[in-house]
Every structure is written in structure tokens, then in C-alpha cells.
C-alpha positions as a Python dict, from the first residue, in 0.01 Angstrom:
ca = {
    (1, 'M'): (0, 0, 0),
    (2, 'R'): (162, 322, -78),
    (3, 'I'): (-7, 709, 75),
    (4, 'R'): (130, 972, -140),
    (5, 'N'): (98, 1225, 273),
    (6, 'T'): (247, 961, 485),
    (7, 'T'): (631, 1043, 549),
    (8, 'I'): (866, 808, 683),
    (9, 'N'): (1147, 1036, 811),
    (10, 'S'): (824, 1144, 1036),
    (11, 'G'): (953, 1114, 1420),
    (12, 'F'): (1115, 913, 1677),
    (13, 'N'): (1025, 650, 1965),
    (14, 'T'): (1163, 490, 2194),
    (15, 'G'): (952, 346, 2361),
    (16, 'S'): (939, 279, 2776),
    (17, 'T'): (1151, 121, 2989),
    (18, 'A'): (1014, -131, 3339),
    (19, 'G'): (1155, -394, 3485),
    (20, 'V'): (1308, -522, 3835),
    (21, 'T'): (1698, -429, 3879),
    (22, 'R'): (1871, -551, 4156),
    (23, 'T'): (2236, -529, 4256),
    (24, 'N'): (2388, -823, 4517),
    (25, 'N'): (2109, -900, 4783),
    (26, 'Q'): (1999, -538, 4754),
    (27, 'P'): (1642, -494, 4745),
    (28, 'A'): (1502, -410, 4356),
    (29, 'R'): (1408, -23, 4344),
    (30, 'R'): (1049, 55, 4251),
    (31, 'P'): (972, 37, 3888),
    (32, 'H'): (842, 262, 3685),
    (33, 'P'): (486, 226, 3576),
    (34, 'F'): (436, 158, 3177),
    (35, 'T'): (140, 310, 3079),
    (36, 'R'): (-203, 193, 2957),
    (37, 'G'): (-213, -6, 2700),
    (38, 'S'): (148, -44, 2604),
    (39, 'T'): (259, -352, 2508),
    (40, 'V'): (466, -580, 2675),
    (41, 'V'): (580, -937, 2659),
    (42, 'S'): (755, -1201, 2987),
    (43, 'S'): (1101, -1218, 2926),
    (44, 'N'): (1184, -1499, 3205),
    (45, 'L'): (1318, -1753, 2972),
    (46, 'S'): (1327, -2063, 3242),
    (47, 'G'): (915, -2117, 3278),
    (48, 'P'): (628, -1998, 3259),
    (49, 'T'): (478, -1651, 3416),
    (50, 'M'): (207, -1688, 3628),
    (51, 'L'): (-94, -1389, 3606),
    (52, 'L'): (-275, -1359, 3994),
    (53, 'K'): (-649, -1283, 4059),
    (54, 'K'): (-579, -998, 4292),
    (55, 'P'): (-213, -809, 4294),
    (56, 'D'): (-31, -998, 4654),
    (57, 'S'): (-207, -1230, 4706),
    (58, 'Q'): (-212, -1634, 4674),
    (59, 'L'): (-510, -1636, 4429),
    (60, 'A'): (-395, -1860, 4143),
    (61, 'G'): (-504, -1756, 3826),
    (62, 'V'): (-339, -1820, 3460),
    (63, 'T'): (-24, -1953, 3316),
    (64, 'V'): (151, -1823, 3008),
    (65, 'G'): (506, -1849, 2897),
    (66, 'P'): (738, -1675, 2790),
    (67, 'G'): (700, -1447, 2454),
    (68, 'T'): (390, -1404, 2539),
    (69, 'A'): (220, -1086, 2441),
    (70, 'L'): (-4, -916, 2748),
    (71, 'K'): (-154, -618, 2773),
    (72, 'V'): (-89, -343, 3006),
    (73, 'V'): (-436, -226, 3120),
    (74, 'G'): (-380, -70, 3474),
    (75, 'Y'): (-96, -31, 3757),
    (76, 'R'): (-109, -26, 4165),
    (77, 'D'): (159, 19, 4397),
    (78, 'G'): (411, -173, 4220),
    (79, 'W'): (171, -458, 3999),
    (80, 'H'): (107, -440, 3665),
    (81, 'K'): (-285, -585, 3613),
    (82, 'V'): (-250, -686, 3259),
    (83, 'E'): (-471, -831, 2975),
    (84, 'T'): (-339, -1167, 2726),
    (85, 'M'): (-387, -1054, 2355),
    (86, 'G'): (-544, -1384, 2175),
    (87, 'E'): (-939, -1405, 2102),
    (88, 'E'): (-1006, -1538, 2458),
    (89, 'K'): (-912, -1261, 2618),
    (90, 'T'): (-805, -1272, 3046),
    (91, 'R'): (-685, -1091, 3276),
    (92, 'G'): (-437, -1082, 3621),
    (93, 'W'): (-156, -927, 3777),
    (94, 'V'): (217, -916, 3822),
    (95, 'S'): (436, -772, 4003),
    (96, 'G'): (651, -566, 3902),
    (97, 'R'): (901, -559, 4192),
    (98, 'T'): (951, -959, 4224),
    (99, 'G'): (761, -1026, 3937),
    (100, 'P'): (858, -1223, 3606),
    (101, 'E'): (1083, -915, 3406),
    (102, 'L'): (800, -733, 3124),
    (103, 'E'): (999, -566, 2877),
    (104, 'P'): (790, -363, 2653),
    (105, 'Q'): (700, -403, 2266),
    (106, 'M'): (635, -166, 1951),
    (107, 'S'): (244, -171, 1908),
    (108, 'V'): (97, -401, 1596),
    (109, 'P'): (-225, -348, 1391),
    (110, 'G'): (-525, -371, 1558),
    (111, 'C'): (-586, -754, 1368),
    (112, 'D'): (-286, -895, 1494),
    (113, 'R'): (-286, -870, 1808),
    (114, 'K'): (-567, -1214, 1824),
    (115, 'Y'): (-191, -1411, 1757),
    (116, 'V'): (105, -1229, 1847),
    (117, 'E'): (327, -1366, 2063),
    (118, 'F'): (741, -1252, 2028),
    (119, 'D'): (997, -1455, 2007),
    (120, 'K'): (1361, -1413, 2082),
    (121, 'V'): (1538, -1434, 1757),
    (122, 'D'): (1929, -1515, 1807),
    (123, 'G'): (1985, -1478, 1396),
    (124, 'E'): (2283, -1347, 1198),
    (125, 'A'): (2225, -1011, 1049),
    (126, 'F'): (2414, -1101, 720),
    (127, 'T'): (2422, -1452, 598),
    (128, 'G'): (2656, -1425, 246),
    (129, 'P'): (2620, -1188, 12),
    (130, 'V'): (2320, -965, 29),
    (131, 'K'): (2059, -1049, -155),
    (132, 'V'): (1713, -909, -336),
    (133, 'E'): (1603, -1245, -319),
    (134, 'D'): (1638, -1174, 83),
    (135, 'I'): (1380, -996, 137),
    (136, 'N'): (1027, -1084, 115),
    (137, 'Q'): (707, -835, 261),
    (138, 'G'): (495, -990, 526),
    (139, 'W'): (159, -932, 633),
    (140, 'L'): (236, -594, 735),
    (141, 'G'): (82, -255, 449),
    (142, 'D'): (496, -157, 418),
    (143, 'C'): (543, -248, 59),
    (144, 'Y'): (712, 82, -34),
    (145, 'L'): (956, -1, 273),
    (146, 'I'): (988, -392, 123),
    (147, 'A'): (1069, -305, -173),
    (148, 'G'): (1233, 10, -122),
    (149, 'M'): (1548, -224, 24),
    (150, 'A'): (1512, -486, -229),
    (151, 'A'): (1566, -209, -516),
    (152, 'L'): (1883, -178, -264),
    (153, 'A'): (1981, -526, -237),
    (154, 'H'): (1925, -595, -609),
    (155, 'S'): (2148, -273, -732),
    (156, 'N'): (2326, -102, -422),
    (157, 'P'): (2435, -375, -170),
    (158, 'G'): (2618, -179, -42),
    (159, 'A'): (2341, 74, 124),
    (160, 'I'): (2233, -219, 366),
    (161, 'R'): (2534, -293, 492),
    (162, 'N'): (2674, -32, 576),
    (163, 'A'): (2309, 28, 755),
    (164, 'I'): (2401, -253, 975),
    (165, 'R'): (2638, -248, 1294),
    (166, 'K'): (2657, -473, 1572),
    (167, 'G'): (2532, -312, 1868),
    (168, 'D'): (2751, -286, 2212),
    (169, 'K'): (2487, -521, 2438),
    (170, 'E'): (2439, -846, 2294),
    (171, 'G'): (2162, -1000, 2070),
    (172, 'T'): (2131, -550, 1953),
    (173, 'W'): (2199, -393, 1625),
    (174, 'V'): (2226, -21, 1465),
    (175, 'V'): (2104, 105, 1202),
    (176, 'T'): (2151, 382, 1113),
    (177, 'F'): (1911, 634, 893),
    (178, 'D'): (2006, 947, 694),
    (179, 'R'): (1703, 1218, 816),
    (180, 'V'): (1599, 1435, 630),
    (181, 'A'): (1233, 1650, 734),
    (182, 'D'): (948, 1678, 477),
    (183, 'N'): (1083, 2082, 438),
    (184, 'G'): (1417, 1909, 316),
    (185, 'R'): (1613, 2031, 637),
    (186, 'N'): (1878, 1766, 625),
    (187, 'Y'): (1945, 1648, 1089),
    (188, 'G'): (2211, 1437, 958),
    (189, 'K'): (2280, 1057, 1056),
    (190, 'R'): (2065, 942, 1313),
    (191, 'E'): (2164, 566, 1518),
    (192, 'I'): (1858, 300, 1591),
    (193, 'V'): (1941, 41, 1826),
    (194, 'V'): (1703, -249, 1794),
    (195, 'N'): (1750, -585, 2012),
    (196, 'N'): (1693, -875, 1907),
    (197, 'W'): (1258, -1008, 2007),
    (198, 'F'): (1030, -974, 1663),
    (199, 'P'): (682, -1039, 1634),
    (200, 'T'): (584, -1407, 1531),
    (201, 'K'): (296, -1615, 1481),
    (202, 'D'): (374, -2014, 1593),
    (203, 'D'): (742, -2004, 1526),
    (204, 'H'): (785, -1810, 1245),
    (205, 'L'): (800, -1396, 1150),
    (206, 'L'): (512, -1237, 1131),
    (207, 'Y'): (687, -917, 885),
    (208, 'A'): (903, -881, 715),
    (209, 'N'): (1128, -1207, 583),
    (210, 'G'): (860, -1358, 726),
    (211, 'G'): (415, -1442, 656),
    (212, 'K'): (62, -1605, 750),
    (213, 'K'): (98, -1903, 605),
    (214, 'G'): (383, -2087, 775),
    (215, 'K'): (637, -2177, 545),
    (216, 'E'): (948, -2346, 592),
    (217, 'R'): (1098, -2046, 459),
    (218, 'Y'): (901, -1831, 733),
    (219, 'N'): (1059, -2035, 1048),
    (220, 'V'): (1245, -1901, 1322),
    (221, 'E'): (1449, -2139, 1300),
    (222, 'E'): (1554, -2066, 940),
    (223, 'F'): (1713, -1757, 1129),
    (224, 'E'): (1878, -1890, 1388),
    (225, 'N'): (2027, -2147, 1198),
    (226, 'G'): (2195, -1942, 947),
    (227, 'S'): (1993, -2066, 643),
    (228, 'R'): (1878, -1705, 625),
    (229, 'P'): (2030, -1358, 706),
    (230, 'M'): (1804, -1086, 904),
    (231, 'W'): (1859, -755, 852),
    (232, 'P'): (1484, -708, 648),
    (233, 'A'): (1391, -764, 1001),
    (234, 'I'): (1667, -512, 1141),
    (235, 'I'): (1584, -258, 929),
    (236, 'E'): (1173, -300, 893),
    (237, 'K'): (1159, -279, 1372),
    (238, 'A'): (1437, 63, 1291),
    (239, 'F'): (1177, 207, 1065),
    (240, 'A'): (920, 86, 1318),
    (241, 'T'): (1103, 225, 1617),
    (242, 'M'): (1168, 583, 1414),
    (243, 'L'): (807, 590, 1384),
    (244, 'G'): (658, 414, 1681),
    (245, 'G'): (528, 108, 1611),
    (246, 'Y'): (457, -166, 1332),
    (247, 'D'): (128, -62, 1366),
    (248, 'Q'): (261, 302, 1203),
    (249, 'L'): (445, 141, 864),
    (250, 'D'): (111, -67, 815),
    (251, 'K'): (-81, 233, 771),
    (252, 'G'): (158, 322, 446),
    (253, 'G'): (464, 562, 296),
    (254, 'M'): (684, 678, 25),
    (255, 'E'): (979, 432, -156),
    (256, 'A'): (1130, 772, -190),
    (257, 'A'): (1142, 832, 189),
    (258, 'V'): (1339, 490, 273),
    (259, 'F'): (1583, 554, -72),
    (260, 'E'): (1676, 908, 96),
    (261, 'A'): (1670, 749, 474),
    (262, 'L'): (1922, 455, 413),
    (263, 'T'): (2142, 659, 105),
    (264, 'G'): (2122, 1011, 224),
    (265, 'N'): (2030, 1148, -110),
    (266, 'D'): (1759, 1252, -248),
    (267, 'P'): (1594, 1029, -534),
    (268, 'D'): (1438, 1108, -848),
    (269, 'E'): (1110, 1026, -936),
    (270, 'Y'): (936, 1109, -1264),
    (271, 'D'): (569, 1040, -1369),
    (272, 'V'): (488, 750, -1590),
    (273, 'G'): (213, 926, -1773),
    (274, 'R'): (-74, 797, -2079),
    (275, 'F'): (93, 492, -2267),
    (276, 'G'): (305, 696, -2596),
    (277, 'T'): (264, 1006, -2528),
    (278, 'D'): (620, 1281, -2465),
    (279, 'D'): (637, 1262, -2104),
    (280, 'N'): (560, 861, -2069),
    (281, 'K'): (801, 829, -2375),
    (282, 'A'): (1045, 1046, -2168),
    (283, 'C'): (1005, 848, -1807),
    (284, 'I'): (1048, 484, -2010),
    (285, 'D'): (1409, 636, -2105),
    (286, 'E'): (1477, 736, -1797),
    (287, 'L'): (1409, 374, -1605),
    (288, 'K'): (1585, 243, -1894),
    (289, 'R'): (1901, 492, -1857),
    (290, 'A'): (1932, 352, -1400),
    (291, 'L'): (1835, 2, -1513),
    (292, 'R'): (2163, -8, -1737),
    (293, 'R'): (2377, 257, -1435),
    (294, 'G'): (2235, -38, -1204),
    (295, 'A'): (2058, 188, -990),
    (296, 'P'): (1813, 151, -698),
    (297, 'V'): (1484, 167, -922),
    (298, 'A'): (1086, 111, -751),
    (299, 'V'): (789, 159, -938),
    (300, 'S'): (411, 240, -851),
    (301, 'S'): (159, 106, -921),
    (302, 'K'): (-201, 357, -987),
    (303, 'M'): (-496, 323, -733),
    (304, 'H'): (-709, 108, -925),
    (305, 'K'): (-671, -215, -1032),
    (306, 'V'): (-569, -222, -1368),
    (307, 'L'): (-393, -542, -1477),
    (308, 'P'): (-524, -873, -1301),
    (309, 'N'): (-200, -954, -1225),
    (310, 'I'): (-54, -647, -1067),
    (311, 'Y'): (-215, -491, -794),
    (312, 'S'): (-286, -200, -664),
    (313, 'C'): (-215, 74, -453),
    (314, 'H'): (150, -124, -478),
    (315, 'V'): (500, -63, -510),
    (316, 'Y'): (734, -263, -697),
    (317, 'V'): (1069, -352, -794),
    (318, 'A'): (1218, -276, -1082),
    (319, 'V'): (1517, -476, -1207),
    (320, 'G'): (1588, -561, -1571),
    (321, 'Y'): (1455, -434, -1932),
    (322, 'S'): (1395, -554, -2287),
    (323, 'K'): (1309, -403, -2651),
    (324, 'D'): (1013, -438, -2569),
    (325, 'K'): (980, -567, -2142),
    (326, 'V'): (1030, -378, -1856),
    (327, 'I'): (1109, -708, -1569),
    (328, 'L'): (973, -630, -1211),
    (329, 'R'): (979, -825, -911),
    (330, 'N'): (648, -844, -628),
    (331, 'P'): (811, -788, -239),
    (332, 'H'): (543, -1032, -187),
    (333, 'D'): (804, -1259, -317),
    (334, 'T'): (1144, -1097, -463),
    (335, 'R'): (1223, -1477, -551),
    (336, 'D'): (1024, -1472, -898),
    (337, 'T'): (1001, -1208, -1193),
    (338, 'M'): (758, -1137, -1413),
    (339, 'A'): (765, -858, -1726),
    (340, 'L'): (515, -682, -1875),
    (341, 'S'): (570, -472, -2177),
    (342, 'Y'): (568, -81, -2177),
    (343, 'K'): (191, -54, -2256),
    (344, 'D'): (64, -264, -1990),
    (345, 'F'): (404, -98, -1765),
    (346, 'S'): (251, 218, -1876),
    (347, 'R'): (-145, 141, -1791),
    (348, 'A'): (-99, -21, -1446),
    (349, 'F'): (187, 194, -1340),
    (350, 'E'): (213, 613, -1185),
    (351, 'T'): (548, 642, -1062),
    (352, 'I'): (919, 546, -1065),
    (353, 'C'): (1124, 575, -804),
    (354, 'I'): (1503, 655, -858),
    (355, 'A'): (1812, 621, -570),
    (356, 'N'): (2080, 814, -620),
    (357, 'T'): (2344, 612, -404),
}
């Protein structure tokens, strides 16, 4: 989905912090309460967590496993009132002083809250050369982001590698963006630290490099055993952090802002125009020139569906051309290519965006 009035450089949200801090045998410090509505996850990996029916009581409630997504709905004198996020909601209380540590997680689209979990994925950002086939969109409406990353992976993989480095703390990465405001002001480099907790469903990644269908290549094990790299999920999480949640990415954005953030340069954009017109011929010529020189190119389809095999309001990656056709990849699955005549391309697509690297 592509919404023209949304920019991916619109802000930054670090989230809240909480949990238990202990030094030797000293009592835990009074925790900072989560704000009402924060999404959290238990990080107690050694066993299940008990949600009590009442604060500081022996009335047992329900147990939840590590990684269960919870929502804070109240706070009282060191106790968090939480609610499970499944279809059958269960409420209970956990101690902020002696209970399991609760870690803030970014919000997800409402439709995913029925089943989302958060898993710690011990994978590597890179398992070999950066390739366009490394990435797929997953179950989030951020085709503009995935297509932008895929275009860079295809034509300028160095921009992807340069954006990520390991963080000082184990299980973290530092992602570097070049922040440019709507008014053109360049705020320079900005580093965003992300950890290795990601939204999942049934042990499968849910967003970048994942999906709901439970394919083997989405399985967390595929990333932990080095079969697939984590860089798409890492960069996606960094953008989500900058905007304030995965649900904000789901609202749409511009591929131009993705190119800008990952290269530090303004991209060039052209209207495709009506087939056969001078403007259309000039746009196709620019597309060909960009592909010849190896520039990353993303193309946006029109708001209404024109061709049965092209999604409307969707961003694709242009990876090549022939005498009479342009070659595209769909961010839903970048392993496959498709060819369109220039006439069909002009009928179905609205703009092209060329990164300057």
C-alpha cells in the first residue's frame, strides 16, 4: 500500500522502560510503571509466568509462556494489571518488583493482536552477500519499505550493509539512517538501536521475511541456523521504532523516503503518464537509463486495478528491461520475476522512483 501524504521520516519513539533492577542482595528498585495500553512481553525464559487474580495474593490465575504478548491495562502500587492479547482475553496481575521482567514491545496492527507473540531470534544480520531474494514483505502493509530495501539489495547492496552494525549489548544492532524532514532540512545521521525480539506467529516471523502461511522459510529456526539473514527484519524494526510502532508502518508511506534514509540522497521521481505521449516516452527512457547504470528503481502502481496480475496501490522493484518489456519483482516474494510490455506497464503504473547512491 502506498499513501502519498505519509512520510517515513516523521518521528522517533524510544518507548518506555521497566522491570526489575537488583544489585547483589539489595531490594529491587521501585519500577517505573508502564503507561496504560503499552504492549509488553514476558522475558522470563526459564519457565511460565503466573498472572494472579489479585495483587499480592495467593489466588492463582492463569499461566502464560515466555514470549506471550500482553497488554498493560492498569498499574497499582508496584503491580501491573495485564491482559492477554488472544481471542479469549484473560486478565491478571504481575508484580513489578519480584515478578518476571516485562519488556516494552512496539504496537502492531489491531488485526494481528489476536495471535501475535514476540520471540527472541538469535540470527545474524548477514549470512552472505546481500541479495534481493533475501527479502519478502510478510503480513504488514509496508510494500513501499520492502520494495525500497529490495531495490537497494539488487543494485546497491553496500547501502544495506552500511546501514547495520552490531550493537554494544548482546542481541542488539545499530541501524543508521540519514534523516531528512518534509521541508528538506537534513538532520544528518541518526542511529537507532534495536534488539532481537520480533513479532511472530506459531514460531514464524510475521512481518519482513515472514508471513501468516507458515512456510518453512518463515520459521525462526531458518534464521537461527544461518539459512536466512535477519537484515530485512532489523531495518524494518528500526523504521517502526522511528515511527512509533509496526502499526504506523502499516498505514503506508513513500519509497522515496526509504531511499533517502538509507542513501542520504534525494531520489528522482517521474510520472509514467499515458502510453505513447512525450512524457511517457521520456519516463521510460529514464527508467532504462537508470537500469543500465545499475541504479535502484521502485515503481508504484495506480490506485485502481488495471491488470489482473498487478496489485493496485502497490510498489514493485524494477530489475531489468528488454526491447519491448520491463522486468519486475513483487516484494511479496522477490525470488520470482515478471515481464510487462511497456504499454501494460504504462497502463498499470503511476510513478517510478530512482535512488541516487
